[in-house]
N, CA, C and O atoms as a Maestro MAE file, in Angstrom:
{
 s_m_m2io_version
 :::
 2.0.0
}

f_m_ct {
 s_m_title
 :::
 protein
 m_atom[260] {
  # First column is atom index #
  i_m_mmod_type
  r_m_x_coord
  r_m_y_coord
  r_m_z_coord
  i_m_residue_number
  s_m_chain_name
  s_m_pdb_residue_name
  s_m_pdb_atom_name
  i_m_atomic_number
  :::
  1 25 4.869 -17.413 -14.748 1 A "MET " " N  " 7
  2 3 3.593 -16.851 -15.132 1 A "MET " " CA " 6
  3 2 3.481 -15.416 -14.631 1 A "MET " " C  " 6
  4 15 3.774 -15.133 -13.470 1 A "MET " " O  " 8
  5 25 3.055 -14.512 -15.509 2 A "THR " " N  " 7
  6 3 2.866 -13.097 -15.109 2 A "THR " " CA " 6
  7 2 1.497 -12.894 -14.484 2 A "THR " " C  " 6
  8 15 0.501 -13.413 -14.987 2 A "THR " " O  " 8
  9 25 1.443 -12.157 -13.414 3 A "GLN " " N  " 7
  10 3 0.226 -11.910 -12.713 3 A "GLN " " CA " 6
  11 2 -0.297 -10.545 -13.057 3 A "GLN " " C  " 6
  12 15 0.458 -9.574 -13.061 3 A "GLN " " O  " 8
  13 25 -1.579 -10.451 -13.347 4 A "ASP " " N  " 7
  14 3 -2.199 -9.143 -13.635 4 A "ASP " " CA " 6
  15 2 -2.416 -8.411 -12.276 4 A "ASP " " C  " 6
  16 15 -3.242 -8.801 -11.450 4 A "ASP " " O  " 8
  17 25 -1.631 -7.345 -12.108 5 A "VAL " " N  " 7
  18 3 -1.669 -6.614 -10.825 5 A "VAL " " CA " 6
  19 2 -2.668 -5.448 -10.909 5 A "VAL " " C  " 6
  20 15 -2.575 -4.605 -11.801 5 A "VAL " " O  " 8
  21 25 -3.579 -5.414 -10.013 6 A "ARG " " N  " 7
  22 3 -4.583 -4.360 -9.928 6 A "ARG " " CA " 6
  23 2 -4.303 -3.552 -8.643 6 A "ARG " " C  " 6
  24 15 -4.493 -4.017 -7.520 6 A "ARG " " O  " 8
  25 25 -3.839 -2.310 -8.887 7 A "TRP " " N  " 7
  26 3 -3.533 -1.394 -7.781 7 A "TRP " " CA " 6
  27 2 -4.777 -0.596 -7.426 7 A "TRP " " C  " 6
  28 15 -5.562 -0.243 -8.306 7 A "TRP " " O  " 8
  29 25 -4.961 -0.309 -6.140 8 A "ARG " " N  " 7
  30 3 -6.058 0.572 -5.704 8 A "ARG " " CA " 6
  31 2 -5.494 1.540 -4.697 8 A "ARG " " C  " 6
  32 15 -4.525 1.239 -4.000 8 A "ARG " " O  " 8
  33 25 -6.115 2.720 -4.625 9 A "LYS " " N  " 7
  34 3 -5.679 3.725 -3.652 9 A "LYS " " CA " 6
  35 2 -6.041 3.276 -2.264 9 A "LYS " " C  " 6
  36 15 -7.160 2.834 -1.999 9 A "LYS " " O  " 8
  37 25 -5.079 3.396 -1.389 10 A "SER " " N  " 7
  38 3 -5.316 3.030 0.000 10 A "SER " " CA " 6
  39 2 -6.241 4.012 0.655 10 A "SER " " C  " 6
  40 15 -6.164 5.210 0.384 10 A "SER " " O  " 8
  41 25 -7.136 3.524 1.531 11 A "SER " " N  " 7
  42 3 -8.028 4.351 2.262 11 A "SER " " CA " 6
  43 2 -7.296 5.252 3.241 11 A "SER " " C  " 6
  44 15 -7.882 6.200 3.764 11 A "SER " " O  " 8
  45 25 -6.024 4.970 3.496 12 A "TYR " " N  " 7
  46 3 -5.247 5.736 4.421 12 A "TYR " " CA " 6
  47 2 -4.496 6.900 3.719 12 A "TYR " " C  " 6
  48 15 -3.814 7.691 4.370 12 A "TYR " " O  " 8
  49 25 -4.640 6.978 2.395 13 A "SER " " N  " 7
  50 3 -3.975 8.077 1.650 13 A "SER " " CA " 6
  51 2 -4.683 9.384 1.928 13 A "SER " " C  " 6
  52 15 -5.852 9.407 2.311 13 A "SER " " O  " 8
  53 25 -3.963 10.469 1.729 14 A "GLY " " N  " 7
  54 3 -4.536 11.786 1.941 14 A "GLY " " CA " 6
  55 2 -5.655 12.072 0.937 14 A "GLY " " C  " 6
  56 15 -5.721 11.472 -0.136 14 A "GLY " " O  " 8
  57 25 -6.507 12.979 1.307 15 A "GLY " " N  " 7
  58 3 -7.608 13.359 0.412 15 A "GLY " " CA " 6
  59 2 -7.209 14.401 -0.576 15 A "GLY " " C  " 6
  60 15 -6.022 14.560 -0.859 15 A "GLY " " O  " 8
  61 25 -8.165 15.123 -1.115 16 A "GLY " " N  " 7
  62 3 -7.881 16.177 -2.043 16 A "GLY " " CA " 6
  63 2 -7.366 15.684 -3.375 16 A "GLY " " C  " 6
  64 15 -8.013 14.864 -4.027 16 A "GLY " " O  " 8
  65 25 -6.214 16.170 -3.785 17 A "GLU " " N  " 7
  66 3 -5.653 15.857 -5.067 17 A "GLU " " CA " 6
  67 2 -4.931 14.520 -5.097 17 A "GLU " " C  " 6
  68 15 -4.392 14.122 -6.129 17 A "GLU " " O  " 8
  69 25 -4.922 13.834 -3.974 18 A "GLY " " N  " 7
  70 3 -4.235 12.534 -3.907 18 A "GLY " " CA " 6
  71 2 -2.734 12.666 -3.813 18 A "GLY " " C  " 6
  72 15 -1.996 11.767 -4.218 18 A "GLY " " O  " 8
  73 25 -2.276 13.795 -3.276 19 A "ASN " " N  " 7
  74 3 -0.846 14.025 -3.202 19 A "ASN " " CA " 6
  75 2 -0.074 13.048 -2.284 19 A "ASN " " C  " 6
  76 15 1.140 12.886 -2.401 19 A "ASN " " O  " 8
  77 25 -0.796 12.431 -1.406 20 A "ASP " " N  " 7
  78 3 -0.167 11.462 -0.462 20 A "ASP " " CA " 6
  79 2 -0.695 10.038 -0.781 20 A "ASP " " C  " 6
  80 15 -1.055 9.286 0.124 20 A "ASP " " O  " 8
  81 25 -0.730 9.709 -2.009 21 A "CYS " " N  " 7
  82 3 -1.382 8.449 -2.401 21 A "CYS " " CA " 6
  83 2 -0.440 7.258 -2.272 21 A "CYS " " C  " 6
  84 15 0.655 7.214 -2.831 21 A "CYS " " O  " 8
  85 25 -0.939 6.291 -1.495 22 A "VAL " " N  " 7
  86 3 -0.313 5.001 -1.388 22 A "VAL " " CA " 6
  87 2 -1.272 4.030 -2.081 22 A "VAL " " C  " 6
  88 15 -2.480 4.057 -1.844 22 A "VAL " " O  " 8
  89 25 -0.719 3.182 -2.933 23 A "GLU " " N  " 7
  90 3 -1.557 2.197 -3.618 23 A "GLU " " CA " 6
  91 2 -1.255 0.785 -3.076 23 A "GLU " " C  " 6
  92 15 -0.125 0.519 -2.665 23 A "GLU " " O  " 8
  93 25 -2.223 -0.097 -3.069 24 A "VAL " " N  " 7
  94 3 -2.150 -1.423 -2.542 24 A "VAL " " CA " 6
  95 2 -2.606 -2.410 -3.603 24 A "VAL " " C  " 6
  96 15 -3.565 -2.159 -4.332 24 A "VAL " " O  " 8
  97 25 -1.903 -3.542 -3.681 25 A "ALA " " N  " 7
  98 3 -2.307 -4.605 -4.596 25 A "ALA " " CA " 6
  99 2 -2.315 -5.939 -3.863 25 A "ALA " " C  " 6
  100 15 -1.385 -6.260 -3.123 25 A "ALA " " O  " 8
  101 25 -3.391 -6.721 -4.080 26 A "ASP " " N  " 7
  102 3 -3.474 -8.009 -3.486 26 A "ASP " " CA " 6
  103 2 -2.808 -9.016 -4.467 26 A "ASP " " C  " 6
  104 15 -3.325 -9.266 -5.556 26 A "ASP " " O  " 8
  105 25 -1.693 -9.565 -4.066 27 A "LEU " " N  " 7
  106 3 -0.938 -10.540 -4.890 27 A "LEU " " CA " 6
  107 2 -0.907 -11.889 -4.193 27 A "LEU " " C  " 6
  108 15 0.144 -12.503 -4.013 27 A "LEU " " O  " 8
  109 25 -2.096 -12.325 -3.809 28 A "HIS " " N  " 7
  110 3 -2.262 -13.558 -3.012 28 A "HIS " " CA " 6
  111 2 -1.192 -14.577 -3.288 28 A "HIS " " C  " 6
  112 15 -1.045 -15.028 -4.424 28 A "HIS " " O  " 8
  113 25 -0.441 -14.950 -2.276 29 A "PRO " " N  " 7
  114 3 -0.621 -14.781 -0.846 29 A "PRO " " CA " 6
  115 2 0.177 -13.606 -0.266 29 A "PRO " " C  " 6
  116 15 0.490 -13.584 0.924 29 A "PRO " " O  " 8
  117 25 0.493 -12.654 -1.107 30 A "ARG " " N  " 7
  118 3 1.247 -11.466 -0.654 30 A "ARG " " CA " 6
  119 2 0.440 -10.188 -0.853 30 A "ARG " " C  " 6
  120 15 -0.566 -10.201 -1.563 30 A "ARG " " O  " 8
  121 25 0.862 -9.095 -0.241 31 A "VAL " " N  " 7
  122 3 0.280 -7.761 -0.443 31 A "VAL " " CA " 6
  123 2 1.434 -6.817 -0.774 31 A "VAL " " C  " 6
  124 15 2.478 -6.858 -0.123 31 A "VAL " " O  " 8
  125 25 1.246 -5.957 -1.797 32 A "SER " " N  " 7
  126 3 2.253 -4.975 -2.189 32 A "SER " " CA " 6
  127 2 1.720 -3.577 -1.961 32 A "SER " " C  " 6
  128 15 0.519 -3.328 -2.065 32 A "SER " " O  " 8
  129 25 2.632 -2.667 -1.649 33 A "ILE " " N  " 7
  130 3 2.273 -1.251 -1.559 33 A "ILE " " CA " 6
  131 2 3.297 -0.429 -2.338 33 A "ILE " " C  " 6
  132 15 4.469 -0.795 -2.431 33 A "ILE " " O  " 8
  133 25 2.840 0.668 -2.884 34 A "ARG " " N  " 7
  134 3 3.785 1.554 -3.640 34 A "ARG " " CA " 6
  135 2 3.301 3.009 -3.535 34 A "ARG " " C  " 6
  136 15 2.153 3.298 -3.199 34 A "ARG " " O  " 8
  137 25 4.229 3.882 -3.837 35 A "ASP " " N  " 7
  138 3 3.983 5.311 -3.908 35 A "ASP " " CA " 6
  139 2 3.512 5.629 -5.281 35 A "ASP " " C  " 6
  140 15 4.258 5.397 -6.233 35 A "ASP " " O  " 8
  141 25 2.312 6.151 -5.461 36 A "SER " " N  " 7
  142 3 1.752 6.444 -6.790 36 A "SER " " CA " 6
  143 2 2.526 7.539 -7.533 36 A "SER " " C  " 6
  144 15 2.405 7.659 -8.753 36 A "SER " " O  " 8
  145 25 3.288 8.308 -6.837 37 A "LYS " " N  " 7
  146 3 4.086 9.395 -7.463 37 A "LYS " " CA " 6
  147 2 5.408 8.877 -7.985 37 A "LYS " " C  " 6
  148 15 6.106 9.600 -8.696 37 A "LYS " " O  " 8
  149 25 5.786 7.624 -7.651 38 A "ALA " " N  " 7
  150 3 7.089 7.057 -8.048 38 A "ALA " " CA " 6
  151 2 6.896 5.635 -8.546 38 A "ALA " " C  " 6
  152 15 7.458 4.694 -7.987 38 A "ALA " " O  " 8
  153 25 6.121 5.482 -9.571 39 A "LEU " " N  " 7
  154 3 5.790 4.159 -10.090 39 A "LEU " " CA " 6
  155 2 6.992 3.362 -10.585 39 A "LEU " " C  " 6
  156 15 6.961 2.132 -10.583 39 A "LEU " " O  " 8
  157 25 8.068 4.060 -11.016 40 A "SER " " N  " 7
  158 3 9.273 3.340 -11.455 40 A "SER " " CA " 6
  159 2 10.130 2.815 -10.339 40 A "SER " " C  " 6
  160 15 11.062 2.045 -10.568 40 A "SER " " O  " 8
  161 25 9.818 3.229 -9.130 41 A "ARG " " N  " 7
  162 3 10.570 2.729 -7.943 41 A "ARG " " CA " 6
  163 2 9.925 1.421 -7.510 41 A "ARG " " C  " 6
  164 15 8.811 1.070 -7.899 41 A "ARG " " O  " 8
  165 25 10.674 0.740 -6.703 42 A "ALA " " N  " 7
  166 3 10.230 -0.574 -6.207 42 A "ALA " " CA " 6
  167 2 9.011 -0.440 -5.275 42 A "ALA " " C  " 6
  168 15 8.817 0.591 -4.631 42 A "ALA " " O  " 8
  169 25 8.235 -1.458 -5.223 43 A "SER " " N  " 7
  170 3 7.165 -1.545 -4.234 43 A "SER " " CA " 6
  171 2 7.598 -2.435 -3.070 43 A "SER " " C  " 6
  172 15 8.554 -3.199 -3.201 43 A "SER " " O  " 8
  173 25 6.914 -2.347 -1.950 44 A "LEU " " N  " 7
  174 3 7.168 -3.198 -0.812 44 A "LEU " " CA " 6
  175 2 6.191 -4.345 -0.830 44 A "LEU " " C  " 6
  176 15 4.994 -4.105 -0.990 44 A "LEU " " O  " 8
  177 25 6.621 -5.553 -0.678 45 A "THR " " N  " 7
  178 3 5.772 -6.718 -0.751 45 A "THR " " CA " 6
  179 2 5.917 -7.507 0.532 45 A "THR " " C  " 6
  180 15 7.027 -7.798 0.976 45 A "THR " " O  " 8
  181 25 4.770 -7.856 1.131 46 A "PHE " " N  " 7
  182 3 4.726 -8.550 2.421 46 A "PHE " " CA " 6
  183 2 3.926 -9.851 2.323 46 A "PHE " " C  " 6
  184 15 2.992 -9.918 1.524 46 A "PHE " " O  " 8
  185 25 4.245 -10.861 3.084 47 A "PRO " " N  " 7
  186 3 3.296 -11.965 3.231 47 A "PRO " " CA " 6
  187 2 2.000 -11.376 3.811 47 A "PRO " " C  " 6
  188 15 2.046 -10.496 4.670 47 A "PRO " " O  " 8
  189 25 0.871 -11.855 3.347 48 A "ALA " " N  " 7
  190 3 -0.412 -11.316 3.801 48 A "ALA " " CA " 6
  191 2 -0.529 -11.294 5.299 48 A "ALA " " C  " 6
  192 15 -1.093 -10.349 5.850 48 A "ALA " " O  " 8
  193 25 -0.009 -12.315 5.996 49 A "ALA " " N  " 7
  194 3 -0.088 -12.377 7.453 49 A "ALA " " CA " 6
  195 2 0.727 -11.252 8.126 49 A "ALA " " C  " 6
  196 15 0.430 -10.880 9.261 49 A "ALA " " O  " 8
  197 25 1.711 -10.727 7.466 50 A "ALA " " N  " 7
  198 3 2.528 -9.666 8.061 50 A "ALA " " CA " 6
  199 2 2.014 -8.260 7.695 50 A "ALA " " C  " 6
  200 15 2.434 -7.273 8.299 50 A "ALA " " O  " 8
  201 25 1.117 -8.171 6.722 51 A "PHE " " N  " 7
  202 3 0.624 -6.874 6.272 51 A "PHE " " CA " 6
  203 2 -0.219 -6.169 7.368 51 A "PHE " " C  " 6
  204 15 -0.020 -4.977 7.606 51 A "PHE " " O  " 8
  205 25 -1.109 -6.847 8.006 52 A "VAL " " N  " 7
  206 3 -1.927 -6.217 9.042 52 A "VAL " " CA " 6
  207 2 -1.112 -5.689 10.211 52 A "VAL " " C  " 6
  208 15 -1.362 -4.564 10.643 52 A "VAL " " O  " 8
  209 25 -0.158 -6.429 10.745 53 A "PRO " " N  " 7
  210 3 0.678 -5.844 11.802 53 A "PRO " " CA " 6
  211 2 1.496 -4.630 11.317 53 A "PRO " " C  " 6
  212 15 1.720 -3.694 12.084 53 A "PRO " " O  " 8
  213 25 1.942 -4.641 10.049 54 A "PHE " " N  " 7
  214 3 2.642 -3.514 9.480 54 A "PHE " " CA " 6
  215 2 1.759 -2.263 9.448 54 A "PHE " " C  " 6
  216 15 2.204 -1.179 9.823 54 A "PHE " " O  " 8
  217 25 0.505 -2.413 8.999 55 A "ILE " " N  " 7
  218 3 -0.438 -1.283 8.916 55 A "ILE " " CA " 6
  219 2 -0.788 -0.799 10.335 55 A "ILE " " C  " 6
  220 15 -0.852 0.406 10.578 55 A "ILE " " O  " 8
  221 25 -1.009 -1.720 11.252 56 A "GLU " " N  " 7
  222 3 -1.320 -1.320 12.646 56 A "GLU " " CA " 6
  223 2 -0.142 -0.524 13.239 56 A "GLU " " C  " 6
  224 15 -0.361 0.452 13.956 56 A "GLU " " O  " 8
  225 25 1.063 -0.922 12.955 57 A "ALA " " N  " 7
  226 3 2.229 -0.175 13.431 57 A "ALA " " CA " 6
  227 2 2.277 1.224 12.848 57 A "ALA " " C  " 6
  228 15 2.567 2.190 13.553 57 A "ALA " " O  " 8
  229 25 1.985 1.332 11.526 58 A "LEU " " N  " 7
  230 3 1.894 2.663 10.901 58 A "LEU " " CA " 6
  231 2 0.809 3.517 11.518 58 A "LEU " " C  " 6
  232 15 1.042 4.696 11.783 58 A "LEU " " O  " 8
  233 25 -0.358 2.972 11.754 59 A "LYS " " N  " 7
  234 3 -1.454 3.714 12.362 59 A "LYS " " CA " 6
  235 2 -1.088 4.193 13.752 59 A "LYS " " C  " 6
  236 15 -1.450 5.304 14.138 59 A "LYS " " O  " 8
  237 25 -0.376 3.371 14.510 60 A "ALA " " N  " 7
  238 3 0.028 3.786 15.853 60 A "ALA " " CA " 6
  239 2 1.067 4.910 15.792 60 A "ALA " " C  " 6
  240 15 1.065 5.813 16.628 60 A "ALA " " O  " 8
  241 25 1.931 4.844 14.818 61 A "ARG " " N  " 7
  242 3 3.014 5.861 14.685 61 A "ARG " " CA " 6
  243 2 2.496 7.159 14.070 61 A "ARG " " C  " 6
  244 15 2.961 8.239 14.437 61 A "ARG " " O  " 8
  245 25 1.527 7.072 13.125 62 A "PHE " " N  " 7
  246 3 1.007 8.250 12.440 62 A "PHE " " CA " 6
  247 2 -0.493 8.252 12.492 62 A "PHE " " C  " 6
  248 15 -1.132 8.013 11.468 62 A "PHE " " O  " 8
  249 25 -1.101 8.514 13.659 63 A "PRO " " N  " 7
  250 3 -2.578 8.511 13.786 63 A "PRO " " CA " 6
  251 2 -3.228 9.565 12.943 63 A "PRO " " C  " 6
  252 15 -2.684 10.648 12.725 63 A "PRO " " O  " 8
  253 25 -4.409 9.226 12.472 64 A "ARG " " N  " 7
  254 3 -5.231 10.216 11.742 64 A "ARG " " CA " 6
  255 2 -5.682 11.268 12.713 64 A "ARG " " C  " 6
  256 15 -5.858 10.976 13.896 64 A "ARG " " O  " 8
  257 25 -5.876 12.488 12.255 65 A "ASN " " N  " 7
  258 3 -6.403 13.546 13.114 65 A "ASN " " CA " 6
  259 2 -7.868 13.458 13.346 65 A "ASN " " C  " 6
  260 15 -8.432 14.292 14.053 65 A "ASN " " O  " 8
  :::
 }
 m_bond[259] {
  # First column is bond index #
  i_m_from
  i_m_to
  i_m_order
  :::
  1 1 2 1
  2 2 3 1
  3 3 4 2
  4 3 5 1
  5 5 6 1
  6 6 7 1
  7 7 8 2
  8 7 9 1
  9 9 10 1
  10 10 11 1
  11 11 12 2
  12 11 13 1
  13 13 14 1
  14 14 15 1
  15 15 16 2
  16 15 17 1
  17 17 18 1
  18 18 19 1
  19 19 20 2
  20 19 21 1
  21 21 22 1
  22 22 23 1
  23 23 24 2
  24 23 25 1
  25 25 26 1
  26 26 27 1
  27 27 28 2
  28 27 29 1
  29 29 30 1
  30 30 31 1
  31 31 32 2
  32 31 33 1
  33 33 34 1
  34 34 35 1
  35 35 36 2
  36 35 37 1
  37 37 38 1
  38 38 39 1
  39 39 40 2
  40 39 41 1
  41 41 42 1
  42 42 43 1
  43 43 44 2
  44 43 45 1
  45 45 46 1
  46 46 47 1
  47 47 48 2
  48 47 49 1
  49 49 50 1
  50 50 51 1
  51 51 52 2
  52 51 53 1
  53 53 54 1
  54 54 55 1
  55 55 56 2
  56 55 57 1
  57 57 58 1
  58 58 59 1
  59 59 60 2
  60 59 61 1
  61 61 62 1
  62 62 63 1
  63 63 64 2
  64 63 65 1
  65 65 66 1
  66 66 67 1
  67 67 68 2
  68 67 69 1
  69 69 70 1
  70 70 71 1
  71 71 72 2
  72 71 73 1
  73 73 74 1
  74 74 75 1
  75 75 76 2
  76 75 77 1
  77 77 78 1
  78 78 79 1
  79 79 80 2
  80 79 81 1
  81 81 82 1
  82 82 83 1
  83 83 84 2
  84 83 85 1
  85 85 86 1
  86 86 87 1
  87 87 88 2
  88 87 89 1
  89 89 90 1
  90 90 91 1
  91 91 92 2
  92 91 93 1
  93 93 94 1
  94 94 95 1
  95 95 96 2
  96 95 97 1
  97 97 98 1
  98 98 99 1
  99 99 100 2
  100 99 101 1
  101 101 102 1
  102 102 103 1
  103 103 104 2
  104 103 105 1
  105 105 106 1
  106 106 107 1
  107 107 108 2
  108 107 109 1
  109 109 110 1
  110 110 111 1
  111 111 112 2
  112 111 113 1
  113 113 114 1
  114 114 115 1
  115 115 116 2
  116 115 117 1
  117 117 118 1
  118 118 119 1
  119 119 120 2
  120 119 121 1
  121 121 122 1
  122 122 123 1
  123 123 124 2
  124 123 125 1
  125 125 126 1
  126 126 127 1
  127 127 128 2
  128 127 129 1
  129 129 130 1
  130 130 131 1
  131 131 132 2
  132 131 133 1
  133 133 134 1
  134 134 135 1
  135 135 136 2
  136 135 137 1
  137 137 138 1
  138 138 139 1
  139 139 140 2
  140 139 141 1
  141 141 142 1
  142 142 143 1
  143 143 144 2
  144 143 145 1
  145 145 146 1
  146 146 147 1
  147 147 148 2
  148 147 149 1
  149 149 150 1
  150 150 151 1
  151 151 152 2
  152 151 153 1
  153 153 154 1
  154 154 155 1
  155 155 156 2
  156 155 157 1
  157 157 158 1
  158 158 159 1
  159 159 160 2
  160 159 161 1
  161 161 162 1
  162 162 163 1
  163 163 164 2
  164 163 165 1
  165 165 166 1
  166 166 167 1
  167 167 168 2
  168 167 169 1
  169 169 170 1
  170 170 171 1
  171 171 172 2
  172 171 173 1
  173 173 174 1
  174 174 175 1
  175 175 176 2
  176 175 177 1
  177 177 178 1
  178 178 179 1
  179 179 180 2
  180 179 181 1
  181 181 182 1
  182 182 183 1
  183 183 184 2
  184 183 185 1
  185 185 186 1
  186 186 187 1
  187 187 188 2
  188 187 189 1
  189 189 190 1
  190 190 191 1
  191 191 192 2
  192 191 193 1
  193 193 194 1
  194 194 195 1
  195 195 196 2
  196 195 197 1
  197 197 198 1
  198 198 199 1
  199 199 200 2
  200 199 201 1
  201 201 202 1
  202 202 203 1
  203 203 204 2
  204 203 205 1
  205 205 206 1
  206 206 207 1
  207 207 208 2
  208 207 209 1
  209 209 210 1
  210 210 211 1
  211 211 212 2
  212 211 213 1
  213 213 214 1
  214 214 215 1
  215 215 216 2
  216 215 217 1
  217 217 218 1
  218 218 219 1
  219 219 220 2
  220 219 221 1
  221 221 222 1
  222 222 223 1
  223 223 224 2
  224 223 225 1
  225 225 226 1
  226 226 227 1
  227 227 228 2
  228 227 229 1
  229 229 230 1
  230 230 231 1
  231 231 232 2
  232 231 233 1
  233 233 234 1
  234 234 235 1
  235 235 236 2
  236 235 237 1
  237 237 238 1
  238 238 239 1
  239 239 240 2
  240 239 241 1
  241 241 242 1
  242 242 243 1
  243 243 244 2
  244 243 245 1
  245 245 246 1
  246 246 247 1
  247 247 248 2
  248 247 249 1
  249 249 250 1
  250 250 251 1
  251 251 252 2
  252 251 253 1
  253 253 254 1
  254 254 255 1
  255 255 256 2
  256 255 257 1
  257 257 258 1
  258 258 259 1
  259 259 260 2
  :::
 }
}
């Protein structure tokens, strides 16, 4: 069965023209992320339980100013 994927811009993406846009899709029970500038490339898909630790690790490594 094909799932209708709805991508949304991540709140962690850069502002302005959206040049640093990361998109997120809820694919219950998984979460996918992709680079909006490279749609033909693969996305990363995680079990939902692993997504929050992944994002927390990114925030620790690349804090917002």
